[in-house]
C-alpha positions as CSV (number, residue, x, y, z in Angstrom):
1,X,108.8,84.7,89.9
2,X,109.1,85.8,93.6
3,X,112.9,85.4,93.6
4,X,113.0,88.5,91.2
5,X,110.9,90.7,93.5
6,X,113.1,93.4,94.9
7,X,112.9,96.2,97.4
8,X,115.0,99.3,97.9
9,X,114.3,100.6,101.4
10,X,115.2,103.5,103.8
11,X,113.4,103.6,107.1
12,X,113.6,105.4,110.5
13,X,115.6,102.4,111.7
14,X,118.3,103.2,109.2
15,X,118.4,107.0,108.8
16,X,117.7,110.2,110.8
17,X,114.7,112.4,109.9
18,X,117.0,114.9,108.1
19,X,118.1,112.2,105.7
20,X,114.5,110.8,105.3
21,X,113.3,114.2,104.3
22,X,115.7,114.3,101.4
23,X,113.9,111.4,99.6
24,X,110.4,111.7,100.9
25,X,107.8,111.8,98.2
26,X,104.2,113.2,98.1
27,X,101.5,111.7,95.7
28,X,102.8,113.5,92.7
29,X,106.3,112.5,93.5
30,X,105.4,108.9,93.7
31,X,103.6,109.0,90.4
32,X,106.6,110.8,88.8
33,X,108.9,108.0,90.0
34,X,106.4,105.4,88.6
35,X,106.5,107.3,85.3
36,X,110.3,107.2,85.4
37,X,110.4,103.5,86.0
38,X,108.2,102.9,83.0
39,X,110.5,104.8,80.8
40,X,114.0,104.0,82.1
41,X,113.8,100.6,83.7
42,X,112.6,97.1,82.9
43,X,110.8,96.8,86.2
44,X,107.2,95.7,86.5
45,X,104.8,95.5,89.5
46,X,106.3,98.7,91.0
47,X,105.1,100.0,94.3
48,X,106.5,103.1,96.0
49,X,105.7,103.7,99.7
50,X,106.9,107.1,101.0
51,X,106.0,108.5,104.4
52,X,107.8,110.6,107.1
53,X,109.3,107.4,108.4
54,X,110.3,105.5,105.1
55,X,110.8,105.6,101.4
56,X,110.6,102.2,99.9
57,X,110.6,101.0,96.2
58,X,109.3,97.5,95.5
59,X,109.6,96.1,91.9
60,X,109.7,92.9,89.9
61,X,112.8,92.5,87.6
62,X,115.6,90.1,86.8
63,X,117.9,93.1,86.8
64,X,118.9,95.2,89.8
65,X,117.6,98.7,89.2
66,X,119.0,100.4,92.3
67,X,121.1,102.9,90.4
68,X,118.1,103.9,88.1
69,X,115.7,104.4,91.0
70,X,118.2,106.4,92.9
71,X,118.8,108.6,89.9
72,X,115.1,108.9,89.4
73,X,114.7,110.2,93.1
74,X,117.5,112.6,92.5
75,X,115.8,114.1,89.3
76,X,112.5,114.2,91.0
77,X,113.6,115.9,94.2
78,X,115.9,118.2,92.3
79,X,118.6,118.1,95.0
80,X,121.7,116.0,95.6
81,X,120.9,112.9,97.6
82,X,124.3,111.3,98.0
83,X,124.0,111.3,101.7
84,X,120.7,109.4,101.6
85,X,121.9,106.9,99.0
86,X,124.2,105.1,101.3
87,X,121.4,104.4,103.8
88,X,119.2,102.5,101.3
89,X,119.2,98.7,101.7
90,X,118.4,96.2,99.1
91,X,116.1,93.2,99.7
92,X,115.3,90.5,97.4
93,X,112.8,87.5,97.1
94,X,111.3,86.3,100.2
95,X,113.0,89.0,102.3
96,X,111.4,91.7,100.3
97,X,107.9,90.2,100.4
98,X,108.2,89.5,104.2
99,X,109.3,93.1,104.6
100,X,106.3,94.5,102.8
101,X,104.0,92.3,104.9
102,X,105.5,93.7,108.1
103,X,105.2,97.3,106.9
104,X,101.7,96.9,105.8
105,X,100.5,95.0,108.9
106,X,102.3,97.5,111.3
107,X,105.0,95.3,112.6
108,X,107.7,97.4,111.2
109,X,106.5,100.8,112.5
110,X,107.5,103.3,115.0
111,X,104.1,102.8,116.7
112,X,103.5,99.2,116.7
113,X,100.3,98.2,114.8
114,X,100.0,101.6,113.4
115,X,96.8,101.9,111.2
116,X,98.2,104.8,109.4
117,X,100.9,103.0,107.7
118,X,98.4,100.4,106.4
119,X,96.5,103.2,104.8
120,X,99.5,104.7,103.1
121,X,100.5,101.3,101.7
122,X,96.9,101.0,100.3
123,X,97.3,104.5,98.8
124,X,100.6,103.5,97.2
125,X,99.0,100.3,95.6
126,X,96.1,102.5,94.2
127,X,98.7,104.9,92.6
128,X,100.5,101.9,91.1
129,X,97.3,100.5,89.8
130,X,96.2,103.9,88.4
131,X,99.6,104.2,86.6
132,X,99.3,100.6,85.2
133,X,102.3,99.5,87.1
134,X,100.6,96.8,89.2
135,X,100.7,93.4,87.3
136,X,99.2,90.0,88.4
137,X,102.1,89.4,90.9
138,X,101.6,92.6,92.7
139,X,97.9,92.4,92.6
140,X,97.9,89.0,94.2
141,X,100.5,90.0,96.8
142,X,98.6,93.2,97.9
143,X,95.2,91.4,98.2
144,X,97.0,88.6,100.2
145,X,98.3,91.3,102.4
146,X,94.9,93.0,102.8
147,X,93.3,89.6,103.7
148,X,96.1,89.0,106.3
149,X,95.4,92.4,107.7
150,X,91.8,91.5,108.2
151,X,92.7,88.3,109.9
152,X,95.0,90.2,112.3
153,X,92.2,92.6,113.2
154,X,89.7,89.8,113.7
155,X,91.9,87.2,115.4
156,X,94.3,89.2,117.7
157,X,94.5,92.3,119.9
158,X,97.3,93.8,117.7
159,X,95.1,96.8,116.7
160,X,93.3,97.3,120.0
161,X,93.6,100.7,121.7
162,X,95.6,103.8,120.8
163,X,99.3,103.2,120.9
164,X,100.4,106.9,120.3
165,X,99.9,110.0,122.2
166,X,98.0,111.6,119.4
167,X,95.6,108.7,118.7
168,X,95.1,108.3,122.4
169,X,94.3,112.0,122.7
170,X,91.9,111.7,119.7
171,X,90.1,108.8,121.3
172,X,89.7,110.8,124.6
173,X,88.3,113.7,122.6
174,X,85.8,111.3,121.1
175,X,84.8,109.9,124.5
176,X,84.5,113.3,126.1
177,X,82.5,114.6,123.1
178,X,79.9,111.8,123.7
179,X,78.9,111.7,120.1
180,X,78.2,115.5,119.9
181,X,79.6,116.3,116.4
182,X,79.2,120.1,117.3
183,X,81.4,119.8,120.4
184,X,83.8,122.9,120.4
185,X,87.3,121.7,120.3
186,X,90.4,123.9,120.8
187,X,93.9,122.7,119.9
188,X,96.8,124.9,121.2
189,X,100.2,124.4,119.6
190,X,101.2,122.8,116.4
191,X,104.4,121.0,117.3
192,X,104.8,117.4,116.3
193,X,102.2,116.2,118.7
194,X,99.7,119.1,118.0
195,X,100.1,118.4,114.3
196,X,99.2,114.7,114.7
197,X,96.1,115.5,116.9
198,X,94.8,118.1,114.3
199,X,95.4,115.6,111.3
200,X,93.6,112.8,113.4
201,X,90.7,115.1,114.0
202,X,90.3,115.7,110.1
203,X,89.2,112.1,109.9
204,X,86.6,112.4,112.6
205,X,82.9,113.4,112.4
206,X,83.3,116.8,114.0
207,X,81.8,120.0,112.6
208,X,85.0,121.6,111.1
209,X,83.8,125.1,112.1
210,X,83.8,123.9,115.8
211,X,87.4,123.0,115.7
212,X,90.0,125.8,116.3
213,X,93.7,125.6,116.0
214,X,95.8,128.3,117.7
215,X,99.6,128.8,117.7
216,X,102.2,131.4,118.5
217,X,102.8,131.6,114.7
218,X,99.4,131.9,113.2
219,X,100.6,131.0,109.7
220,X,101.7,127.6,110.9
221,X,98.2,127.1,112.4
222,X,96.6,128.3,109.1
223,X,98.5,125.7,107.0
224,X,97.5,122.8,109.2
225,X,94.0,123.9,110.0
226,X,93.1,124.5,106.3
227,X,93.7,120.7,105.6
228,X,90.5,120.0,107.7
229,X,88.6,123.3,107.1
230,X,89.1,124.2,110.7
231,X,89.2,127.8,112.1
232,X,92.7,129.0,113.2
233,X,94.5,132.0,114.7
234,X,97.2,133.1,117.0
235,X,97.5,133.1,120.8
236,X,95.9,136.6,121.0
237,X,92.5,134.7,120.5
238,X,93.4,132.3,123.5
239,X,91.1,133.9,126.2
240,X,87.9,134.0,124.1
241,X,88.4,130.6,122.5
242,X,89.3,128.8,125.8
243,X,86.0,130.2,127.3
244,X,83.9,128.9,124.4
245,X,85.6,125.5,124.1
246,X,84.2,122.2,125.5
247,X,87.5,120.3,125.1
248,X,91.0,122.0,125.1
249,X,94.1,120.1,124.0
250,X,97.3,122.0,124.8
251,X,100.8,121.0,123.7
252,X,102.4,124.5,123.9
253,X,105.9,124.7,125.3
254,X,106.7,127.3,127.9
255,X,108.2,127.9,131.4
256,X,104.9,128.6,133.0
257,X,101.3,127.6,132.5
258,X,99.6,129.3,129.6
259,X,96.0,128.5,130.8
260,X,95.2,129.7,134.3
261,X,92.1,130.2,136.5
262,X,92.1,133.9,135.7
263,X,91.9,133.1,132.0
264,X,88.5,131.1,132.5
265,X,86.9,134.1,134.3
266,X,83.7,133.4,136.2
267,X,81.9,130.1,137.0
268,X,81.2,127.7,134.2
269,X,77.9,126.9,132.7
270,X,78.9,123.5,131.6
271,X,81.7,121.0,131.8
272,X,85.0,121.9,130.3
273,X,87.8,119.3,129.6
274,X,91.4,120.0,129.4
275,X,94.1,117.6,128.1
276,X,97.6,118.8,128.8
277,X,100.2,117.2,126.7
278,X,103.0,119.7,127.5
279,X,106.2,119.4,129.5
280,X,106.5,121.6,131.5
281,X,102.7,121.8,131.9
282,X,100.8,124.6,130.0
283,X,97.5,124.1,132.0
284,X,97.7,125.2,135.6
285,X,96.8,122.1,137.8
286,X,94.8,124.5,140.1
287,X,92.1,124.5,137.4
288,X,90.9,121.1,138.9
289,X,89.6,123.0,141.7
290,X,87.1,124.8,139.6
291,X,83.7,123.1,139.6
292,X,83.1,121.6,136.2
293,X,86.7,121.5,135.1
294,X,88.2,118.0,134.4
295,X,92.0,118.0,133.6
296,X,93.9,115.1,132.2
297,X,97.6,115.3,132.1
298,X,100.5,113.7,130.0
299,X,101.1,110.8,132.5
300,X,97.5,109.7,132.2
301,X,97.5,109.7,128.5
302,X,100.9,107.9,128.4
303,X,99.5,105.2,130.7
304,X,96.6,104.7,128.3
305,X,99.0,104.3,125.3
306,X,101.3,101.9,127.3
307,X,98.4,99.5,128.0
308,X,97.6,99.4,124.4
309,X,101.3,98.9,123.4
310,X,101.5,96.0,125.9
311,X,98.4,94.3,124.4
312,X,99.9,94.7,121.0
313,X,103.2,93.4,122.0
314,X,101.6,90.3,123.5
315,X,99.8,89.6,120.1
316,X,103.0,89.7,118.0
317,X,103.6,85.8,118.0
318,X,100.1,85.2,116.7
319,X,100.5,88.0,114.1
320,X,103.8,86.5,112.9
321,X,102.1,83.0,112.7
322,X,99.2,84.5,110.5
323,X,101.9,86.2,108.3
324,X,103.8,82.9,108.0
325,X,100.5,81.2,107.0
326,X,99.8,83.9,104.4
327,X,103.5,83.7,103.0
328,X,103.2,79.9,102.5
329,X,99.9,80.4,100.6
330,X,101.5,83.1,98.5
331,X,104.5,81.1,97.8
332,X,102.3,78.2,96.5
333,X,100.5,80.6,94.2
334,X,103.7,82.0,92.9
335,X,105.1,78.6,92.2
336,X,102.0,77.6,90.3
337,X,102.3,80.8,88.2
338,X,105.6,79.4,87.0
339,X,103.9,76.4,85.5
340,X,100.8,78.2,84.3
341,X,102.2,78.4,80.7
342,X,102.6,74.7,80.7
343,X,99.0,74.2,81.9
344,X,97.7,76.7,79.3
345,X,99.7,74.9,76.5
346,X,98.4,71.5,77.6
347,X,94.8,73.0,77.6
348,X,95.4,74.3,74.1
349,X,96.8,71.0,72.9
350,X,93.6,68.9,74.2
351,X,91.4,71.6,72.9
352,X,92.9,71.3,69.5
353,X,92.6,67.7,69.4
354,X,89.1,67.8,70.6
355,X,88.0,70.3,67.9
356,X,89.8,68.1,65.1
357,X,88.0,65.0,66.2
358,X,84.8,66.7,66.7
359,X,84.9,68.1,63.1
360,X,85.2,64.5,61.8
361,X,82.0,63.3,63.5
362,X,79.6,66.2,63.2
363,X,79.6,66.6,59.3
364,X,76.4,64.5,59.0
365,X,75.1,65.1,62.5
366,X,71.9,67.1,63.2
367,X,72.3,70.3,65.2
368,X,71.0,68.6,68.3
369,X,73.5,65.8,67.9
370,X,76.4,68.1,67.2
371,X,75.6,70.1,70.5
372,X,75.6,66.7,72.5
373,X,78.9,65.7,71.0
374,X,80.4,69.1,71.7
375,X,79.2,68.9,75.4
376,X,80.5,65.3,75.8
377,X,83.9,66.0,74.3
378,X,84.3,69.1,76.5
379,X,83.5,67.1,79.7
380,X,85.7,64.2,78.5
381,X,88.7,66.8,78.0
382,X,88.2,68.3,81.4
383,X,88.5,64.9,83.0
384,X,91.6,64.1,81.2
385,X,93.1,67.5,82.0
386,X,92.3,67.3,85.7
387,X,94.9,64.8,86.9
388,X,97.9,66.2,85.0
389,X,97.1,69.6,86.4
390,X,96.7,68.3,89.9
391,X,100.0,66.5,89.8
392,X,101.7,69.6,88.4
393,X,100.3,71.8,91.2
394,X,101.3,69.2,93.8
395,X,104.8,69.1,92.4
396,X,105.0,72.9,92.7
397,X,104.5,72.6,96.5
398,X,107.3,70.0,96.6
399,X,109.5,72.1,94.4
400,X,109.6,69.4,91.8
401,X,107.5,70.9,89.0
402,X,110.2,71.1,86.5
403,X,110.5,67.3,85.8
404,X,106.7,66.8,85.4
405,X,106.4,70.0,83.2
406,X,109.2,68.5,80.9
407,X,107.4,65.1,80.9
408,X,104.1,66.8,79.7
409,X,106.1,68.8,77.0
410,X,107.5,65.5,75.8
411,X,104.2,63.5,76.0
412,X,102.0,66.1,74.2
413,X,104.7,67.7,72.1
414,X,103.6,71.1,73.6
415,X,106.4,73.3,72.2
416,X,105.1,72.6,68.6
417,X,101.5,73.5,69.5
418,X,100.5,77.0,68.4
419,X,98.7,79.1,70.9
420,X,95.0,79.2,70.2
421,X,94.0,82.6,68.8
422,X,91.0,84.4,70.2
């Protein structure tokens, strides 16, 4: 079963961002590809994970459907993807399963231990389930991964701290806000870091109307801010918004500081916090001399992230051990699934014998006697069934289930037994 599990993957390790953009899919695109798989492939248990860092297609099939899936991507994207096609790598069996574990746990991520990718894998699984493309194999695999993720969180430091600038900045905003959901937060600049900070703020418990996003190009600020219901505008609003803000996060590029002492005006009525993520700096260091102003620079945020990265790296051996234990458990289940038809046939055979014999003895029995005979024969059948099933499952772990399965077929003539109809 697991030997037919396949993956077609393209990640940040293999291709530059310009190539990854060609095949990146949103929710609608993922669902379109799942629909395509239903119509044009024999694949089952299909899972499509697509982010800015990866596009990965997992599926169960005896046949390699690389060509079909790439054709589906080409049709959905509506552009030639020949350049991207050569970057896709094929994985099969244990390698495909292990890769999915490492992606979902955060081992295979640009930011080690990244929680975001775990959420993206969960969403991909939900979409597969919604489209009826998740069968017993994928359901079991994903729930094993979710349980493994829970163990990693509980038993290791792999998820401790913020390991990216944007997450560390968001954590600092939360600390500085001190639980005040109406804290006034100003984000300047919507470059890569600024975008991540704004997106992280969407998931926090701040009043959206107290969050403002400003950018040199107001339209870019608008598109991002509207995702969280935040206010937005251009840098012409800078002076007014800086004076009103409690926390200012700036990642605006420039040759000289954008925020100066003159911009703040007179004395402050309360503390004002600045987090400067720009290089060169966009907040004048002289602001620290103003009573009530606290300024954090890029080096301080980077130091915070590096501490988290070091803790996460130290936890990797234990995380790998937890994954190995989960893989062994999943492999045992997958092997048992191979012999489940034999077990079911054996159950049907014994049930058929039980019913035939029971029918002979209850013709003249009272209802109470018939009920007792039925209960006794069921119990007797379960005891007889127990040991062959245990031996068959033990043989699965040894990789020797085929011989015992054949023996049971011969002993009970299972091939000739008709499946019990509901």
